[in-house]
GUKEGU-612633 format. One record per residue (C-alpha): residue in one letter; x, y, z. Coordinates in steps of 0.001 Angstrom, whole numbers, plus 500000, padded with zeros to 6 digits. Layout:
<recs>
aXYZ
...
</recs>
This chain:
<recs>
x410116774587296229
x410282778787295664
x408585780816298352
x408076784424298721
x407313785909302171
x405951789685302343
x405698791495305412
x403043794307305345
x402098797127308137
x400072799523308164
x400660802551310830
x398924805891312466
x398956808585310348
x399845810940313349
x401875808927315502
x403424806446312931
x402674803854315290
x402452800442313826
x398514799606314356
x398739796042312326
x400792794069310335
x400310790922308237
x402573787984306911
x402287786991303786
x403656782875301719
x403556781909298723
x405475778772297584
x404303779246294258
x405955782004292208
x403465784466293939
x400339783062291851
x398780782315295217
x399903783546298974
x397994782861302287
x397968785108305201
x399951783727308354
x398496782924311640
x401210783355314274
x398682782920317414
x395126782331316918
x392876784726318387
x395765787458319548
x396857790270317796
x400430790109316986
x402265792850315801
x405424791764313556
x408033794003313511
x410599792155311193
x412067788828310463
x415644787613309608
x416504784804306889
x419864782778308056
x422229783612304904
x423485779823305341
x420131778090304913
x417319780128304072
x415206777572304808
x415189779313308878
x413570782071309672
x413048784221312689
x410255786649313214
x410025789818315787
x406690790046317134
x405206792523319811
x402011792788321106
x399851796025320489
x400860797606323888
x404609796759323550
x405073795384326334
x406017792208325496
x407915790702322505
x408426787105321230
x410051785224318810
x408722782807315975
x411255780289314871
x411012778356311428
x413008776036309938
x410688775017306885
x411225778564304829
x407976779949307087
x405478776992306954
x405335776414310097
x406667778642313425
x407317777864316965
x406883780536319599
x409935782128321699
x409324784347324597
x412788786314324878
x413778788215328383
x414481791461326378
x413490794200323479
x415000793221320298
x416426795909318248
x418008793934315564
x419417790567314550
x422676789384312943
x422894785595311655
x426273784347311664
x427709784098307716
x428216780551308009
x426930778451311333
x423098778630310695
x422104778276313945
x424098780866315954
x422607784114315873
x423427788019318042
x420704790263319257
x421078794013319880
x418465795085322620
x416789798293322914
x418719798842325985
x422339798574324576
x423308795279325100
x424247792569323115
x423225788767323424
x424158785510321789
x421737782295320719
x423730779162319315
x420524777193318715
x418526779777316558
x416858781931319079
x415859779625322122
x418026780648324713
x420241783787325301
x423466785025326710
x424351788265327681
x427628788817326001
x427779792748326736
x426723796033327685
x426830799600326822
x427180798664322944
x427037800971320006
x424210800300317176
x424961798823313803
x429108798675315106
x428725794713315930
x430334792730313458
x430935788674313389
x434046786933312644
x435309787358309040
x435913783639307587
x439331782925306217
x440450786143308300
x439567785790311735
x441100782325313027
x438098781872315509
x434508781466313732
x432962782309316676
x434464785641317379
x432459788658317827
x433938792323316964
x431903795148318875
x432456799125320153
x431343799236323533
x431007802117326071
x433635801897329353
x432845803287332453
x434068806504332072
x432093807267329253
x434972806849326176
x434085804302323206
x436421801012323034
x437153798583320291
x437080795032321829
x436394791416320897
x435244788562322669
x434465784876321434
x430349783804322226
x431330781108324615
x433239782912326976
x432810786834326757
x433161788422330196
x434787791811331703
x437730789439331989
x438064787769328492
x437337790636326590
x440188791763323953
x440862795077323165
x442956794999320212
x443561798692319961
x444792800411323601
x443175803919323163
x439568805034322867
x437843805368319486
x434849807646318019
x431392806344318622
x430517805008315437
x433059805120313872
x434356801202313989
x433722799063310844
x434891795322309891
x434704794993306315
x436751791918304434
x440782791934305532
x440270795439307017
x439646796759310161
x438490801245310417
x437926803281312849
x438730807120313810
x439973808399317163
x440176812256318182
x442567813623320672
x442900817557321008
x440713818411318181
x442561816621315769
x441085813346314267
x443056810098312882
x442546807016310683
x443591803837311621
x443646800534310173
x444423796887310671
x445302794930307811
x443773790831307698
x444189791571312106
x447511792915312334
x448981795945314379
x446656798964313874
x448582801483312150
x447972805438310770
x445912805544307211
x448917807442305389
x446762810378303459
x449147813305301451
x450443814886304459
x448247818332303369
x445060816500302643
x443842817429306599
x440533815285306330
x437645816429307774
x435438812773306961
x436580809866305742
x434192807316303844
x434932803751302946
x433534802871299213
x435133799257298699
x437404796794300197
x437130794028297641
x439963792563295528
x442731793031298573
x442545797157298102
x440696799922299879
x438835802508298261
x437907805184299856
x436380809029299606
x438068812098301649
x436537814997302448
x440056817572302629
x439956820741304741
x439277822602301868
x435957820803300497
x432409821601301034
x430315819411299782
x432704817194297811
x435044814295298635
x438265813274296894
x438773809452295523
x442247807461297150
x443260804392296048
x445193802320299119
x448216799305299007
x447113796112299523
x447374796868302889
x445110799709303385
x447971801939304650
x449120804586301954
x446977806486299415
x447407808018296187
x444743809932295023
x443128808553291842
x439897811595291067
x438907814688292625
x435633816528294204
x433267813847293426
x429996815445294429
x428660814632298133
x425140815218299314
x423727814917303620
x420420813487303707
x418448811842306443
x420175811730310096
x423164813466308955
x424146810212306253
x426653811128303871
x426153810022300377
x428911810521297573
x428188810093293846
x430590807263293149
x428871804203292459
x430858800354291818
x429227798504288534
x428137795179289646
x429401792349287721
x432364793272285969
x435353793881288715
x437289797964288161
x434194799831286722
x433096802876288849
x430784805933287387
x431564809049289694
x429606812597289142
x432883815056289274
x431597818821290415
x433657821428289527
x433000825181289603
x429607824464290579
x428897822343287298
x428634818085287853
x429669816084284955
x429795812176285057
x432756810042284877
x433639805886283888
x436496804429285237
x437552800744283891
x440780800351286001
x439527800901289549
x440333805047289564
x443944804935287518
x442095806536284307
x438940808345284192
x437059809257281027
x433488811261280635
x430500809072278583
x429967809427275329
x426674811143274045
x424640808381271702
x423925809761268317
x420485809050268016
x417684809692270618
x415179807326271171
x412903808616268328
x415785808119265928
x416787811644265659
x419817813460265930
x421096814085269291
x423463817104267992
x425613816202271223
x429390815922270739
x431820815727272961
x433971817655274300
x431492820637274521
x428048817316275333
x428414814243277054
x426120811630278903
x425725812561282670
x423770810322285165
x422325810415288485
x423650808208290862
x421080807996293695
x420143805925295672
x416899804649296350
x414722805033299419
x412716802275298386
x415226798871298948
x412763797201297030
x412965799587293817
x416192800654291495
x418007803726291812
x419038805786289398
x421545803476287785
x420891800162288138
x423462796969287703
x423475793648288878
x426308791076289448
x424525788198287470
x424023790643284420
x427477791984283005
x428251794830280904
x424228796034281160
x423832799278282697
x420600801106282933
x420399804775284366
x418823808382284715
x420504811282283313
x420915813713280506
x422641815359277544
x424251818169277670
x427657820375279117
x426679819373282384
x424256817074285145
x420675818377285322
x418994817952288101
x414817817809286863
x415533815573283504
x415834812098284053
x415947810497280160
x416799807004280603
x419702805797278890
x421187801682278762
x424467800223277592
x425259796548277365
x429076796672276568
x429259798606280180
x429629802019279025
x431223802229276054
x427799802756273878
x424851804187275274
x421040804577273816
x417896806190274781
x414785803958275769
x412660806490277926
x411651810152278286
x411087809440282003
x412662807617285238
x411476803957285422
x412037801109287987
x414040798434286361
x414233794933286976
x416863792615285912
x415191788737285186
x416829785469284108
x421053787454284280
x419507790116282211
x417518788226279410
x414465790344280234
x414605793671281411
x411403795014282944
x410537798709283875
x407764800471285374
x407483804039285484
x408464806363288448
x405419808015289195
x402934808916291991
x399901807800289677
x398172804311289707
x399445802052286803
x398496798862285181
x401125798513282412
x404643797416282359
x407424797507279778
x409845794842278752
x412635794132276620
x414151790622275355
x416816792172273555
x419153794549275668
x416738797543275479
x416784797514271743
x412743796850271395
x410395797511273740
x406678796172274797
x403926796651276988
x402390794692279723
x398802794685281506
x400064793549284582
x396275794009286038
x392815795273285437
x392840798253287809
x395601801002288412
x397424800314291639
x400088802566293109
x403317800552292751
x405660800240295797
x407966797693294368
x409280794564292215
x410311791832293365
x412286788380291740
x411885785322293254
x414327783927294373
x416988785507291850
x417619787341289123
x418039783988287402
x414585783775287221
x411708785101285008
x409183785795287398
x408362788724289542
x405831790095291527
x404791793563291537
x402936795175295299
x401446798086295755
x397634799509296419
x394561800694294613
x394269803818297152
x396056804917300984
x393204803344302392
x392994799789300440
x395024796457301513
x398307795303299456
x397831794253295763
x400329792050294949
x400226790706291374
x402418787917289995
x403492787968286224
x405194784932284609
x407378785702281657
x408335781780281479
x405554780906278483
x407326782690275566
x410641781115276441
x409663777454275643
x413506775999276080
x416834775816277687
x419707777904276012
x422610776161274273
x425841777184272811
x424570778172269591
x421843781102271196
x425086782729272577
x427277785573271161
x430506786984272974
x431162790775273430
x434883792127274719
x435068794054277294
x436960797570275921
x437528800932277855
x436551804474275686
x439934804415274224
x439125800875272712
x441734799066274769
x441170795945275494
x443919794720278016
x442319796572280901
x443827795723284557
x446327794041282790
x443890791476281366
x441422790995277978
x438269789711279029
x435464788376277266
x431622787869278399
x429060785940276419
x425331786905276007
x422129785787274729
x421561786434270976
x418167788747270400
x417123786402268118
x417214783462270797
x414021782891272887
x415484780755275513
x415849780540278939
x419393781142280521
x418762779682283576
x420794779296287422
x423495777731285893
x424533780622283334
x427812782013283521
x428454784953281609
x432312785106281513
x433788783146278845
x437452783892278567
x440695786052279835
x444042786664278430
x446841788020280578
x448582791345279051
x451768792293279164
x452295795410281825
x451872798513280508
x452215802088281797
x448453802195282267
x449430799122285136
x451139801224287501
x449738804200289520
x451803806968291494
x452813805492294860
x452257806996298145
x453784810847297843
x454235811335294261
x451340812345292170
x450647812524288033
x452190815465286161
x449614818070285095
x447539817679282124
x449020820569280401
x452819818848280369
x452968816420277408
x453610813113279386
x450907813028281641
x451599809298283578
x454834810841284976
x454498810625289135
x456487813574290162
x457327813536294203
x455323816291296162
x456794818892297835
x456550817376301239
x457838814060300446
x461563812943300316
x462122809590298718
x464976808373300132
x463686809093303613
x464369806037305557
x460343805155307266
x459945805389310763
x460221801700311553
x463485801824309792
x465800800413312322
x469874800291312347
x470925797349310559
x468438797266307864
x467684797976304650
x464542799976302709
x463477800438299385
x463092803960298006
x460176804452295516
x460852805386292440
x457392806812292653
x455599803973290917
x453092800715292093
x451927798332289929
x447750798361290309
x446669795956292987
x443519794424290250
x446303794644287706
x447205790783286448
x449561791936283568
x452854790091283712
x456282791415281228
x456425794192279752
x456979797442281165
x457794797623284779
x458297801100286534
x459449799711289809
x462256797907288309
x465740798376290314
x464511800477293513
x466978801183295192
x468127799157298088
x469488801587301024
x470942801400304676
x469316802589307230
x470698805171308906
x471129805957312418
x468579808442312700
x467902811377315098
x464899811492317148
x462111814064315962
x458956814633317010
x459447814110320228
x455713814773322203
x455434814549326084
x451343814468327464
x449182813752330397
x447201810664329678
x443990811961329132
x445499815206327605
x444586817273330523
x447532820035331477
x446098820812335077
x446029818590337989
x445143818643341286
x447763818361344480
x448372814757345198
x446581813296342174
x448293810490339921
x449911811929336867
x450207809640333699
x453099811178331727
x453305809829328049
x456346810330325811
x456159809623322206
x458633809783319254
x457752810011315605
x460629809276313707
x464273808552314374
x465956805590316068
x464452804207318840
x466684801476320912
x470108803647320743
x468193806862322024
x468274807692326032
x465495810282327271
x466272812491329715
x463364813432331649
x462725816297334510
x459188816834335940
x459640820535337213
x459828819923341238
x463051818445341259
x462462814639340281
x464902813668337031
x465681810328335526
x467007808874332601
x465121806403330701
x466120803929327671
x463096801940325604
x460435805076327089
x458698804992323547
x458924801487322943
x457133800011325662
x455143803087325904
x454600802616329300
x453472805947331423
x455484807452333984
x453770807992337020
x454131810977339568
x452373812953341680
x453044816652342761
x452858817636346276
x451978821351346076
x450418824232343764
x452439825693340880
x453319825736337518
x455827822885336550
x458011822812333444
x457942819487332213
x460810818488330003
x461857815254328270
x465178815310325997
x465934812643323693
x469186812029322177
x471454809459320525
x475071809794318353
x472786811515315178
x470977814247317338
x468642814892319934
x465265816497320379
x463317817761323298
x459654818327324134
x458320820838326572
x454684820964329327
x453807823171331427
x451780821635334106
x449026823697336647
x448858822117339799
x446243824203341780
x443269822925344274
x439637823356342717
x438359826964343379
x435830827147346274
x434338830710346051
x433662833219344204
x432100836879345328
x431966839586342445
x432455843291344465
x431445846543343157
x431265849833344560
x426895849588344459
x426917853517342748
x428841855542340500
x428489858670338160
x427790858534334135
x431395858401332586
x433270857394336294
x435269854954336786
x434191852040338729
x436479848977340141
x435032845470339428
x436457842769341639
x436076839564342143
x437266838287345521
x438327834304345293
x439014831210347335
x441609830196347633
x443452832984345241
x445888830964343154
x447767834088342315
x448958833613338487
x447006830674337814
x443674832060337594
x442145833226334754
x439239835777334639
x436677836564332480
x434731839553332523
x431042840163330970
x429931843562330806
x426245844651329592
x425099842466326429
x428485842104324945
x428899838245323976
x432906839070323733
x434561838323327419
x437446840463328642
x440246838671329936
x442938839620332791
x444921837320334816
x444275840359337805
x441016839581340018
x439476842903339183
x439100845685336690
x438023849244335715
x435510850462333642
x432859853591332890
x429301853366331984
x427793856015329231
x424593855723330125
x422342855357331843
x420514851891332938
x420760848411334208
x423961846498333341
x424779843045334160
x428104842180335137
x429100838495335180
x432855837365335973
x433973833811335659
x437425832520337466
x439089829608335868
x441901827784337137
x442502824379336071
x439560822343335363
x437223824352337748
x435770827620337083
x433056829295339094
x430688832656338543
x429260835199339627
x426650838071338246
x425346841218339703
x422804843025338254
x423756846900338614
x421514850676337677
x423285853392336204
x421965856370337574
x422722860042336625
x421072861635340313
x421604860644343564
x422453861538347195
x425762860352349041
x426447860496353269
x429451859055354214
x429149857411357865
x431489856518360434
x431537853564363505
x432632853856367189
x436201852364366955
x434785849068369006
x433674848324365857
x437180847328364418
x438207844390366791
x435262842645365269
x435305843470361370
x436524839785360137
x436824841483356611
x434714839358354505
x432242840797351598
x429511838616354162
x430081840606357194
x429935844096355322
x426590843114354160
x424990842184356894
x426536845141358738
x425339847647355271
x422047845958356223
x421000846014359946
x422297850269359411
x419848850580356423
x416864848805358278
x417664851334361478
x417946854545359837
x414691853862357481
x412459852684361406
x414170856267362858
x414096858577360325
x411023856977358328
x412342856753355110
x411230854178352925
x413927851298353237
x414033850968349484
x415639854501349053
x418593853327351062
x421434851501350367
x424363851050353023
x427913849937351559
x430255849412354836
x434122850159352706
x436362847063353051
x439604847388355075
x440077849734358513
x439165851463360340
x435548850556359269
x434014853087357549
x430724852970355160
x429044855053352350
x425261855582352734
x423672856013348783
x420043858024349546
x417910857222345999
x415346859746344903
x411937858266344718
x410003857402341353
x408511860314339597
x404773861275340740
x403396864868339105
x400846865262341927
x404172865241344448
x406732867889345092
x409700866161344888
x412293868635346507
x410618868980349503
x410110865313350157
x414184864864349521
x414606867783351856
x412638866457354660
x414017862719354155
x417707864091354007
x416897866279357291
x415789863494358857
x418324861310358293
x420980863310359690
x418394864441362731
x418682860459363922
x422441860098363208
x423121863705365021
x420981862505367931
x422919858929368449
x420047856948367912
x421514854358365195
x423961851785366947
x423325848066367266
x425017845474369265
x427658843014368846
x428780840184370682
x429390840490374304
x426992843052374983
x429418845921372648
x427584848722371262
x428366850472367947
x427255853740367115
x426440854929363802
x427038858858362928
x428192861190359971
x431809861366359065
x433652864179357927
x435211863219354432
x438289865147355285
x439318863734358625
x438488859849357615
x440104858410360336
x438605860332363296
x436213857988365495
x433568858571367330
x434350858315371006
x438358858904370285
x439989861877371718
x439127865840370550
x435757866562372783
x435913870188370539
x435918868558367424
x432932866652368168
x431316870015369330
x432127872219366133
x430865869425364039
x428100869455366348
x427169873028366066
x427571872770362074
x425578869878361439
x423067872560363753
x423360875645361844
x423327872990358666
x419565871943359531
x418437875729360878
x419199876698356971
x417285873496356077
x413963874439357875
x414011878154356555
x414809877090352504
x411883874515353486
x409777877307354952
x410067879787351587
x409239876569349647
x411755877206347295
x412963873810345526
x415110872610343043
x414594869878340580
x415504866534340584
x415118863214338880
x413331859805341297
x414839856498340923
x415127853611343565
x416198850204343835
x415942847163345831
x418501844874347759
x418409841520349219
x420609839712351296
x421783836089349689
x424534834750352581
x428037833660350419
x431070832210352103
x433651834635354305
x436016836043351420
x438889838895351808
x438735841485349384
x442090841884348483
x440805845546347243
x440376848774349101
x438165851204347640
x439108854801347866
x438096856858351100
x437965859927348746
x434191860432348137
x432582863482349160
x430421864246351796
x427710866006349706
x424159865907351465
x421703867387348660
x422423868046345110
x421951866231342335
x424606863252341434
x425390860453339345
x425659857153340283
x425453853394339985
x422916850789342292
x423802847656343128
x420777845252342718
x422614842450345209
x419216839597344326
x420870838926340989
x423916837638342101
x424730834149341242
x427358831720342023
x428396828349341094
x431139825887339892
x431673823352337424
x434325821157336085
x435846821693332562
x436932818509331088
</recs>
């Protein structure tokens, strides 16, 4: 019985949510379909279904309720005739059947957990949490010793990703095995045939690893200066790895490389293969393996913007352009002659899995290739004429002018083609003579939008199903097309003819053998059937130059030279150098530059590898010595455990001694340090910079590695202190007050204004100036090891202001803790008292207490906003006079702890050390007399209304508490004690300050 299952889904147009699904089953080659009802009276959404590869009678449906709150499995053991409902305690994202054992299934949940069932989904056991999606692999038969082994990429508790394996019946944190000790890159694990691949990135350098037949992981050795940005696995069959590598200089192309049997050493076989990026950043590389004939690949090479199609018959050893046909589909000359004109094909995969891509090949139809492309000097994107070859690319014919979806039936005995179009169709085309002639067939009376083509159960049948819809709101239309009636009998030997695989140069010995295939004669209307095999016979050839390619470290001679098969060593490679693992007393083989093509089965004849030089492994000096801290950090805290890792890339390991100096007095001598891989554990007690050195030495030489380690306590607080008022083009000092200070270990980053480029300094203060008036944001970051703090201020640059120097009674010095917070509080209380006593708006006054002793301050008097109806000079004079009067009358004072009263008064800029309450009564009387005269003068000027013009400005100041810090910088007291006049300056907006700390990993 031949069963067809079709799942249909209906989505919400806007939300993309599945509103309804239907499962249809046919047991008569698609002649009739029955809609399956899983739960009578209950709306069930079938999310997906999975067919067991080991027994296709067993099927699991994954379904959910309309609200997506509940999920169930439906199990079938009779090809979907009946189903048994099974509740599942988690939400299934995907299922993975065991490739050989039919009742074992892995389930990946939406919560990134991995479960296993050994009874076809009836009972589930949690295997692992924090598993990466699509990075779960069953054991490979014939490679993994245990068929119940599972390969998994999972996230550990630290957030990194690891490659682990476990046995499904005994999988816990204690039984997990980590074949690779270090972290790997997220989503990079691949288990394929004999090989396991992943990549690991540290210190911005990505390394690619491979394991052959579950052996030790080794670095994939590409040419030294390939410096790959990306690596994609193309194929791993025939005991060889075929990879595409995007090198450092490439943007939209990749280079193809071929490996040795172990997948370790790689040789370049083709450069500049076109690539593109599709949805979800998926990379698509224009290389396609022709199915049915091993070793044949198609690739699109892009050089100087031109894309051209090439073909290889020996897995990349030699490439050639496709030959164009002489005639087009209408029998007219194509006028396309090499080397200026060739056939080029699009090598795109179809987004829809139920239609063919732009090139269609099948394992069951060897030599038969149909593709969309064009004739010319290069591939043209909008041209998609259809071409066909039945001798594996040696000769081509044009069959259609537009792209068609292709389906091969009965081993290619019938080729079905339906036009790739967005309009509804009711006609298909088919050929029974490998595309020489084509017939049309009306598969339906009403045109439908074709969504896919199916052949069931495989390409060996002559029955197909076309599915689509009449309109975008209609149900699915399923149309069965049966080509069996014209073919009334099974084919016999007389119905076949043979053809020989030949490359474009006419050579029949390809990869060391001559291969012949058979195909049905065009005049024989018979069925090949399921038991048909196309491979007829093969003969082994003698080895020739074409059976060898360049070994690792060598490359072919340029095409301009006479002997293009000659392999020469790259400048960076010395063939006589011993391998890295060459130990004293052993021997190694020096390559002559050639190695046999892995897939070649030739015997005798030419042997370019003959008589390789056998050399004794010498005692080699250590080279490539490296010392690092586990986790790649170079900054640690006092008392923290530090793990030093010592690695050596080359040289003898067994006889080498390692002298280690950790910089704080600890010194030790080690042997086998790099062989064991054991780290050196140490703790630093005190902050500082320590020079760690490792010297490796043997009789042949020595090498040394040095690492500077910063040991420091985390930063606690940062305060940006600036002079609040400064004139245009006058220097201003910006000071970052830091706790703890950590001298010589802290780097300061200064951002001034809108500049994105910071100024770096090791000093905690910088000097700058501003050319224009306006608001300027100043931000400083202090970085010390893994700790970073930031503080930021918005300052206003003004071209006019008034400054009044202030002093305090001497008792204040004894209570001055010299912290920014204390200075802010004193300045705020002085501002508040002056505003109250002098009746001056508080927003026009800013009092700044200077660092250091004696305790001094500056009062900045700002001009009010401009109001045309008011006389600004008179108001300014009144304001200034009122401030002088309250200061002269000793009305400004505040209390300290213990009832100590502090008096605020005017300060003489030239006698900044003079203090209120100090000796020298005559000086105080003189000062009061001068102030009195000045006040009379101001009063007279006011009476005569003599005004001086000026700009009005304002600033606001808010207080925010900070931790107490000491400023290491003393500001200059050399300020003019100007009571009135026009000045340039900067006003600091305190409320703009931000401070936070975070760790940098």
